[in-house]
C-alpha positions in Angstrom: 32.6 4.8 -4.2 33.7 6.7 -1.1 32.4 10.2 -0.4 35.1 13.0 -0.7 36.2 14.5 2.6 36.3 18.2 3.1 38.7 19.9 5.5 39.3 23.5 6.4 42.8 23.4 4.8 41.2 22.7 1.4 39.5 26.1 1.6 42.1 28.6 3.0 39.9 31.6 2.2 36.4 30.0 2.2 34.4 28.3 4.9 32.8 24.9 3.9 29.0 25.1 4.1 25.9 23.2 3.1 22.4 24.5 2.2 19.2 23.0 3.3 16.0 23.8 1.3 12.6 22.4 2.3 9.0 22.8 1.2 5.9 21.1 2.7 3.8 20.5 -0.4 3.8 21.0 -4.2 1.4 23.9 -3.6 4.1 25.7 -1.7 6.3 25.3 -4.7 3.8 27.2 -6.8 3.3 29.9 -4.2 6.8 31.4 -4.4 9.0 29.6 -1.9 10.0 26.8 -4.2 13.1 24.6 -3.7 14.8 26.3 -6.7 14.1 29.8 -5.2 15.5 28.8 -1.8 18.6 27.3 -3.4 19.2 30.4 -5.5 19.0 32.7 -2.5 21.2 30.5 -0.4 23.9 30.2 -3.0 23.8 34.0 -3.5 24.2 34.5 0.2 27.1 32.0 0.4 29.0 33.7 -2.4 28.5 37.1 -0.8 29.7 35.9 2.6 32.7 33.8 1.5 31.1 30.3 2.0 32.1 27.4 -0.1 28.9 25.3 -0.7 29.9 21.6 -0.8 26.4 20.2 -1.0 22.9 21.4 -1.7 20.2 19.4 0.2 16.5 19.5 -0.8 13.5 18.0 0.9 9.7 17.9 0.4 8.3 17.2 3.9 6.1 19.0 6.4 7.9 21.0 9.1 5.5 19.3 11.6 7.2 16.0 11.1 9.8 15.2 13.7 13.2 16.3 12.7 14.7 12.8 13.2 12.3 11.4 10.6 13.5 13.8 7.8 16.2 11.9 5.9 17.7 14.9 4.1 17.9 17.0 7.3 19.6 14.0 9.0 22.3 14.1 6.2 22.9 17.8 6.8 23.3 17.2 10.5 25.7 14.3 10.0 27.9 16.4 7.6 28.2 19.1 10.3 28.8 16.4 13.0 31.6 14.8 10.9 33.3 18.3 10.4 32.8 18.1 6.6 31.1 21.5 6.8 31.0 24.3 9.4 27.9 26.1 8.4 24.3 25.2 7.6 22.6 27.8 5.4 18.8 28.0 5.3 16.5 30.5 3.6 14.7 31.0 6.9 14.6 29.2 10.2 11.2 27.7 9.5 12.9 25.4 7.0 14.4 23.5 9.9 11.2 22.9 11.9 8.0 24.5 12.9 8.3 23.0 16.4 9.8 25.2 19.0 11.5 22.4 21.0 12.8 20.6 17.8 14.3 23.9 16.5 16.2 24.4 19.8 17.5 20.9 19.8 18.8 21.2 16.2 20.5 24.5 17.0 22.1 23.1 20.1 23.3 19.9 18.3 24.9 21.9 15.5 26.6 24.3 18.0 27.9 21.3 20.1 29.5 19.9 16.9 31.3 23.3 16.3 29.0 24.4 13.5 26.5 27.2 13.1 23.2 27.9 11.4 22.8 30.9 9.1 19.5 32.3 7.9 19.4 34.2 4.6 16.2 36.2 5.3 17.0 36.7 9.0 20.3 38.3 10.0 21.0 36.3 13.2 24.4 35.5 14.8 25.4 33.2 17.6 25.5 35.9 20.3 23.1 35.8 23.3 20.9 38.3 21.5 21.0 36.2 18.3 20.0 33.1 20.2 17.1 35.0 21.8 15.9 36.2 18.4 16.3 32.7 17.0 14.2 31.2 19.8 11.5 33.8 19.3 11.4 33.1 15.5 11.2 29.3 16.2 8.3 30.0 18.6 6.7 32.2 15.9 7.0 29.4 13.3 5.2 26.9 15.5 2.6 29.5 16.3 2.1 30.1 12.6 1.6 26.4 12.0 -1.2 26.3 14.6 -2.8 29.4 13.0 -2.7 27.7 9.6 -4.5 24.6 11.1 -7.0 26.8 13.0 -7.8 28.7 9.8 -8.2 25.6 7.8 -10.6 24.1 10.4 -12.6 27.3 10.7 -12.9 27.5 6.8 -14.0 23.9 6.8 -16.6 24.5 9.5 -18.0 27.6 7.8 -18.5 25.9 4.5 -20.0 22.9 6.2 -22.5 25.1 8.2 -23.5 26.8 4.9 -24.1 23.5 3.2 -21.5 24.4 0.5 -19.1 21.9 -1.2 -15.7 21.6 0.3 -14.1 22.8 -2.9 -10.8 21.2 -2.1 -10.5 18.7 -4.9 -11.6 17.9 -8.5 -15.2 17.8 -9.6 -17.1 14.5 -9.8 -17.5 12.7 -13.1 -20.3 14.6 -14.9 -19.9 18.0 -13.3 -17.7 21.2 -13.5 -17.2 24.2 -11.3 -19.2 27.2 -12.1 -16.3 29.6 -11.3 -12.7 29.8 -10.2 -13.8 30.1 -6.5 -15.5 26.7 -6.7 -18.7 27.9 -5.1 -21.1 25.6 -6.9 -21.4 22.8 -9.6 -22.8 22.8 -13.1 -23.5 19.8 -15.4 -20.9 18.8 -17.9 -23.2 17.8 -20.8 -20.8 15.3 -22.4 -19.9 13.4 -19.3 -23.4 13.7 -17.9 -24.7 12.0 -21.0 -22.5 9.0 -20.3 -23.9 8.8 -16.8 -27.4 8.9 -18.1 -26.7 6.3 -20.8 -25.6 3.9 -18.0 -29.0 4.1 -16.4 -30.8 3.8 -19.7 -28.9 0.7 -20.7 -29.1 -0.9 -17.2 -32.8 0.0 -16.4 -34.6 0.4 -19.7 -32.6 -2.0 -22.0 -31.9 -4.5 -19.1 -28.2 -4.8 -20.0 -25.8 -6.3 -17.5 -23.0 -4.3 -15.9 -20.5 -6.3 -17.9 -22.3 -5.6 -21.2 -22.4 -1.9 -20.5 -18.7 -1.9 -19.7 -17.9 -3.7 -22.9 -20.1 -1.3 -24.9 -18.3 1.8 -23.5 -14.9 0.2 -24.2 -15.8 -0.7 -27.7 -17.1 2.8 -28.4 -13.8 4.2 -27.2 -15.4 6.2 -24.4 -12.6 7.4 -22.0 -12.9 5.9 -18.5 -13.0 8.2 -15.4 -9.2 7.8 -14.8 -8.6 9.4 -18.2 -10.7 12.5 -17.4 -8.9 12.9 -14.1 -5.6 13.0 -16.0 -4.1 10.3 -13.8 -0.6 8.8 -14.6 -2.0 5.3 -14.9 -5.1 5.2 -17.1 -7.3 2.1 -17.2 -7.4 0.2 -20.5 -11.2 0.2 -20.6 -14.3 0.2 -18.5 -14.9 -2.4 -15.7 -18.2 -3.7 -14.4 -17.3 -2.5 -10.9 -16.7 1.0 -12.2 -20.2 1.0 -13.8 -21.7 -0.3 -10.6 -20.0 2.3 -8.4 -21.2 5.1 -10.7 -24.8 3.9 -10.7 -25.1 3.7 -6.9 -23.5 7.1 -6.5 -26.0 9.4 -4.8 -24.6 12.4 -6.7 -26.7 11.2 -9.6 -29.8 12.6 -7.8 -28.0 15.7 -6.5 -26.9 14.5 -3.0 -23.3 15.2 -2.1 -21.5 13.3 0.6 -18.7 15.4 2.1 -15.9 14.8 4.7 -15.9 11.0 4.2 -12.4 10.7 5.5 -9.9 12.8 7.3 -6.1 12.7 6.8 -3.6 12.6 9.7 0.1 12.4 9.9 1.3 9.1 11.5 4.4 8.9 13.7 6.4 7.7 10.7 5.6 11.0 8.8 3.2 9.4 6.3 -0.3 10.8 5.6 -3.0 8.2 6.3 -6.8 8.3 5.8 -9.2 7.7 8.7 -13.0 7.7 8.7 -14.4 11.1 9.5 -17.0 11.2 12.3 -18.3 14.5 10.8 -19.3 12.9 7.5 -22.4 14.7 6.1 -24.8 14.4 3.2 -26.0 17.6 1.5 -29.2 17.2 -0.6 -29.4 19.3 -3.8 -25.8 20.3 -3.4 -25.3 19.8 -7.2 -27.7 19.6 -10.1 -29.0 16.0 -10.5 -28.6 14.0 -13.7 -31.0 11.2 -12.9 -34.5 11.5 -11.6 -35.2 9.8 -8.3 -37.7 7.2 -9.7 -35.1 5.9 -12.3 -32.4 5.9 -9.6 -34.6 3.8 -7.2 -35.4 1.3 -10.1 -31.7 0.9 -10.7 -31.1 0.2 -6.9 -33.9 -2.4 -6.9 -32.5 -4.1 -9.9 -29.1 -4.4 -8.3 -30.7 -6.0 -5.3 -32.7 -8.4 -7.3 -29.6 -9.4 -9.3 -28.0 -10.7 -6.2 -30.8 -13.2 -5.8 -31.9 -14.0 -9.4 -28.7 -13.8 -11.5 -26.0 -14.8 -9.1 -24.4 -18.2 -9.8 -25.6 -21.0 -7.5 -23.0 -22.0 -5.0 -20.7 -24.8 -6.1 -19.7 -27.8 -4.0 -16.3 -26.8 -2.9 -15.4 -30.4 -2.1 -15.5 -31.1 -5.9 -12.6 -28.8 -6.5 -9.4 -29.9 -4.6 -7.1 -27.4 -6.2 -9.3 -24.3 -6.0 -8.1 -21.0 -4.5 -4.5 -20.9 -5.4 -3.1 -24.3 -6.2 -3.6 -24.4 -10.0 -2.3 -21.9 -12.6 -2.4 -21.3 -16.3 1.1 -21.9 -17.7 0.5 -19.6 -20.7 -0.3 -16.4 -18.8 0.6 -17.3 -15.2 -2.9 -16.4 -14.0 -4.7 -18.4 -11.3 -7.3 -20.8 -12.7 -10.9 -20.5 -11.5 -13.6 -23.0 -10.9 -16.5 -23.4 -13.3 -19.1 -25.9 -14.3 -20.8 -26.7 -17.7 -24.0 -28.6 -18.2 -24.1 -31.2 -21.0 -27.1 -33.5 -21.6 -28.5 -32.9 -18.2 -25.2 -33.5 -16.4 -23.0 -30.9 -14.8 -19.2 -31.1 -15.4 -16.6 -29.3 -13.3 -13.7 -27.5 -14.9 -10.7 -25.4 -13.9 -10.2 -22.6 -16.4 -7.8 -19.6 -16.8 -8.9 -16.5 -14.9 -8.6 -14.6 -18.3 -10.6 -17.2 -20.1 -13.6 -14.9 -20.8 -11.7 -11.6 -20.6 -12.3 -9.8 -23.8 -9.5 -7.3 -23.4 -6.8 -9.1 -21.5 -7.4 -12.5 -23.2 -5.2 -15.5 -22.6 -4.1 -16.9 -25.9 -4.2 -20.5 -24.6 -7.6 -20.1 -22.9 -6.6 -23.1 -20.8 -9.3 -25.3 -19.5 -9.1 -28.7 -17.8 -11.3 -31.4 -16.4 -11.4 -31.2 -12.6 -11.6 -34.9 -11.6 -8.7 -35.8 -14.0 -6.2 -33.3 -12.7 -7.2 -33.7 -9.1 -6.6 -37.4 -9.4 -3.1 -36.9 -10.9 -2.1 -34.4 -8.2 -3.3 -36.5 -5.3 -1.6 -39.6 -6.6 1.7 -37.7 -6.7 1.1 -36.5 -3.2 0.5 -40.1 -2.1 3.9 -41.1 -3.5 5.5 -38.4 -1.3 3.6 -39.8 1.7 5.4 -43.1 1.2 8.6 -41.5 2.2 7.1 -40.8 5.6 10.3 -40.8 7.7 12.1 -38.3 5.5 9.0 -36.0 5.4 8.5 -36.1 9.1 12.0 -35.1 9.9 12.1 -32.3 7.4 8.7 -30.9 8.4 9.6 -30.9 12.1 12.8 -29.0 11.3 10.8 -26.5 9.2 8.3 -26.0 11.9 11.0 -25.1 14.4 12.6 -22.8 11.9 9.3 -21.0 11.3 8.7 -20.6 15.0 12.0 -19.0 15.4 11.3 -16.6 12.5 7.9 -15.6 14.0 9.3 -15.1 17.4 12.1 -13.0 16.0 9.8 -10.8 14.0 10.4 -7.2 15.1 8.2 -5.4 12.5 5.5 -4.5 15.0 8.2 -3.0 17.4 9.6 -0.5 14.9 7.8 2.4 16.3 8.7 1.4 19.9 12.4 1.1 19.1 12.4 4.4 17.3 10.8 6.2 20.2 13.1 4.5 22.7 16.1 5.8 20.6 14.7 9.3 20.5 14.1 9.3 24.2 17.6 8.0 25.0 19.1 10.6 22.7 17.0 13.4 24.3 18.1 12.3 27.8 21.7 12.4 26.8 21.2 15.9 25.5 19.5 16.8 28.8 22.5 15.6 30.8 24.7 18.2 29.1 22.7 21.1 30.5 22.4 22.4 34.0 19.1 21.7 35.7 16.8 24.6 35.4 18.6 26.0 32.4 16.9 27.2 29.2 17.6 24.1 27.1 17.0 21.8 30.1 13.5 23.1 30.5 12.9 22.8 26.7 13.9 19.2 26.4 12.1 17.9 29.6 8.5 18.3 28.3 9.5 16.8 24.9 10.8 13.7 26.7 7.6 13.4 28.8 5.5 13.6 25.6 7.5 10.8 23.9 7.4 8.6 27.0 3.6 8.9 26.9 3.6 7.9 23.2 5.9 5.0 24.0 3.5 3.7 26.7 0.6 3.9 24.3 2.5 1.9 21.6 3.4 -0.7 24.2 -0.2 -1.1 25.2 -1.3 -1.5 21.6 1.4 -4.1 21.0 0.2 -6.2 23.9 -3.3 -6.1 22.4 -2.2 -7.4 19.0 -2.1 -11.1 18.1 0.7 -12.7 20.2 3.5 -14.2 18.1 3.7 -17.2 20.3 0.1 -18.1 19.4 0.9 -17.9 15.7 3.9 -20.1 16.2 1.9 -22.7 18.1 -0.8 -22.7 15.4 1.8 -23.4 12.7 3.3 -26.2 14.8 -0.1 -27.7 15.4 -0.9 -27.7 11.7 2.2 -29.6 10.8 1.8 -32.0 13.7 -1.8 -32.6 12.5 -0.4 -33.5 9.1 2.2 -35.9 10.5 -0.5 -37.6 12.6 -2.5 -37.9 9.3 0.4 -39.6 7.6 0.8 -42.1 10.5 -2.9 -42.8 10.7 -3.7 -43.0 7.0 -0.6 -44.9 6.0 -1.4 -47.2 3.0 -4.9 -45.7 2.6 -4.3 -42.1 1.6 -6.9 -42.2 -1.1 -9.6 -42.4 1.6 -8.6 -39.0 3.0 -11.4 -36.5 3.3 -11.4 -33.0 1.6 -10.1 -31.1 4.6 -7.2 -33.5 5.1 -6.2 -33.3 1.4 -6.3 -29.5 1.5 -4.1 -29.4 4.6 -1.6 -31.8 2.9 -1.5 -29.5 -0.2 -0.7 -26.5 2.0 2.0 -28.3 4.0 3.7 -29.6 0.8 3.4 -26.2 -0.9 1.9 -27.8 -4.1 1.4 -25.7 -7.2 0.1 -27.1 -10.5 0.7 -25.5 -13.9 -1.4 -26.4 -16.9 -0.4 -25.9 -20.5 -2.8 -25.5 -23.5 -4.6 -28.8 -24.0 -5.4 -30.3 -27.4 -8.9 -31.3 -28.3 -9.5 -34.6 -26.5 -12.1 -36.9 -28.1 -13.4 -39.7 -26.0 -16.5 -41.8 -25.5 -18.7 -41.1 -22.4 -17.5 -44.3 -20.6 -13.8 -43.6 -21.3 -11.6 -41.9 -18.7 -10.3 -38.4 -19.4 -6.6 -38.7 -19.9 -4.3 -35.7 -19.6 -1.1 -35.9 -21.7 2.0 -35.9 -19.4 3.7 -33.0 -21.2 0.7 -30.7 -20.4 0.9 -30.7 -16.7 3.6 -29.5 -14.3 3.5 -29.9 -10.5 5.9 -28.1 -8.2 6.2 -28.4 -4.4 7.9 -26.6 -1.5 11.7 -26.6 -1.5 11.7 -27.9 2.1 11.0 -31.3 0.6 14.0 -31.4 -1.7 15.3 -34.9 -2.0 11.9 -36.6 -2.3 12.2 -38.5 -5.6 9.1 -39.4 -7.6 8.3 -41.0 -10.9 7.7 -40.0 -14.6 9.9 -38.2 -17.0 8.9 -34.9 -18.4 10.5 -32.4 -20.8 8.7 -29.4 -19.4 10.7 -26.2 -18.9 10.8 -24.6 -15.4 8.0 -22.1 -14.7 9.2 -18.5 -15.3 7.8 -17.0 -12.2 8.4 -16.9 -8.4 8.3 -20.8 -8.4 11.3 -21.1 -10.7 13.5 -22.5 -8.0 11.1 -25.1 -6.9 11.9 -28.7 -7.9 9.2 -30.7 -9.7 7.3 -33.7 -8.6 8.0 -35.2 -12.0 11.6 -36.5 -11.6 
């Protein structure tokens, strides 16, 4: 659907205009300058001054973010540039930007397109005096932003020096604030009792983390995500949640503050970084657990790593481990396990949800490892017999993958964006006389961006070269082709590493359906019914025909388009 075009002739008595409303955060919405409030004032102003508002544009982004990275502001600028509107109405000039140079560039761009900027709360025209006032206000907005940052840092440092909580977020699980000013913590008896019961069950009753999690879930005790009123609430308690709450030093009254700091990336996103000023404050909140019991819990966690951890399995016994075999019923990856019977240990693949009490797999799929590994490798050997076809296809695929890797421009997005901004700024600079007001404004902005560009280029050079990745992929495929040539006719003698590399190159995935009870004598071979196993392989090998008929339906997941080995 095409957007309607607006021309001056359509409004003989009214001037087409657009309104731009912006807030930095949800908190600013609550403090009075909400988007709705700005929109109302802008529309009232437009009606009073004979403007026809053709579009209301709203945005929630910081004024510190570069103006070119604000999507809605870009739409407003484009409408002015395309002569669809003549006036941009804002509640105040700070809505455009809190950066002095950015504000000047936006004003100049709109004026060059034949438009104008109108502020509802500041009566400013396009005369020389109006431009001067506008520049002063833009400088004032940037100065105000720096003062806000300075105040926040000073407030943070003062509370840190006094050993007080930061009081910028919610209380930990088990505590409440004593007052509205968040000056100190007090114990929440109900939640604190849950924390204490964890230690009692773990230390005194010698229950496992999993047992404690099951107990809390069965007793319908709400998990921490429910008390935080999060949108996505966990279905129950998890062992890792119990562990993280047990090792938490807040149990004994020690509060760790300033773990991370948040910064704005060049893309405008807020990202977390480790804070070098991280600090621990003893006795910052009332303890729930005594130090002796806390230390006993830590000792038990350490001893569990040695005494109760499962002995390491022989990975060579599980050919399809780590992503090559899946449960057809629930689509979950099957895990490796062993079972001891009559002094002998038997390896199995079983569904990842086999023992999950709350997200249980109805099929609880389980299969003998040697039996399924043998079937899969026999099918791979049949593919190897078509050596010439495989070699040709693989070499073509390797060249294609190399081209895709070398053409990958993801890492260069920031560099291209900065280059575009610099070129745009240089074009703007050419329009002004050397030494003029706008010429002097744009020059330092260009220098700053060129420094950022140089920094990004240096970081890109330090990253993993794409050529090395491409060569590694080619070498892996060439190694597989050499294996086929060397082992021709004796593929069953391949070692574990060679088999795993073959599975990777062929893109093998195995799907196991629920198996019936198989009764056999100890000396009999474990036979898997044909209709209970499904093997898929990479589409690059389409055309390789194998044996056996099967009435299995195609897997209903991302592998749906892959042909089967059972043809």
